[in-house]
Phi, psi and omega in degrees: 000315183300325181294337184271001189300317180291324177299324176289328172298311182293318175305312184298320180291321178295321182292326180285329182265344185053035180198135178293319191292305181297327177289325181298316179300317184292327182269356187053046182232169176277155177301324179296320184293321179293316177300320178294321179300316182294318174303316178299317181294316177303319179297315185297322182272347181059044175197151177284146181247341181227145165268128176267133173219179182295332182275348184147222177228152179225139177294136170287175177300320180296317182298317180296318175302313177302318184293321175309313186282325179294314179301319179297312185292324177293324175298318175300318180292320182298315181301315176302319179295319177300321179296313181302317181298322177297324179291321177295329184258010177061029181275345179208171182135182178217144179227119181250120186241126171267126180203154177269169188300317185297304179301320178304313184285315195260356181227308190289320188311313182293327177289320173302315180300314174300316181296313178297326179288324180283327185230069184296342183281343183275124177281127180259124181242109180262118181260119184267143179179176174283173177302321176299314179292324177298317185295319180291323173304317187292313183294333176275355181079017178276334180232144170285326179201167176225156170242122189224164169282136178258152016276154166239134178251084178217112185297333185273000184247139174267134186236133180236107175292136185228349175207127176278134181231161184234123173270132182226167172254142178230165180214170179260190188297325183303318181260021188298331178300347176291343187269004182293319186210158179305141180255136177281163185286326177300317181291323180303319185293343177268000177272156177288108187261143178242122183229163166289162177303158189295331182284355179282146183294324180299313177304313182298315182302313181294315183299323175296320174309305185294318184301320178303336184255009176082021178243142176252127184281132177221079189288159177273334177227137173240119185244158179258000181233133183288329176299317180294324176303316180295316186290319175304319179291319184302322180268017168074026175280355176162184177255128187244160177262116183231173173267124191297321178299332183264000181237013187294330180293321175299319178294317177301322182280350176080023177276330181221157186226130182286134175261106185281131180262150177299326174241112178294141180290133180299142179293152170228194183224159162265140186221162171267132178228145173200170189289132177294330188274345182240116174308137173293152178286168182299318180295321179292314180304317184293320183293318177298316179299321180300325179283315180299328183281337183252329184298000000 
């Protein structure tokens, strides 16, 4: 049947024109080639499709029945081709992104805005979660890609670092004297510390930094929101570990002050991750490119 698709297309044009010669002009074929195609189709179906006369051709009853179905089938194919063209030109499609609140607000939003403005037909689906949850979304096929705090130890995921970030400690006005000189880690551990909750990748990274140096982190507050972390610190409830790039507005306004450590915490990155075994959709590839080109 698939091999006969061209024959059905020729049959459809002939039936619309009631003429081999007119069909030949529309198809940019010779009249003989059109006639031979119809003869071949009639032989394969073992029945006549047209009555031939001096004025042209007219569909037989069998031809009329076949033409009804051929019209429907070709219309469906045309719609499918149009949809494929829309996908190709990013006029339609879907992009599912796994991301946490902090990265979404302080990193992702400008990229989403530009992408949506450039490709308004692409439906954006944002799945919120921790780094662990985002990895599970991707592996379960619920998200096309994720934006996470690195490092990530997942052998099935491809990881692309896209923005370097620096973890720092900040304080409010009450503890501003801590900014007079670099603070050693031992003294820092005796201060009232504010951290994100344990399941966050940022918390794990900082805890590992201190454990490698013989310290166990014991915060007075563990919060589930980065914004709360900043606000708790601003009202002098303690000293918090934050991402410098995401806290710059608070620091510039003089609401928070950086506490410089004698030993700086190593920089890390925000990265894009996706399944190694599954090719990214055209929309997902375009989105990754948009971040890589600007980050």
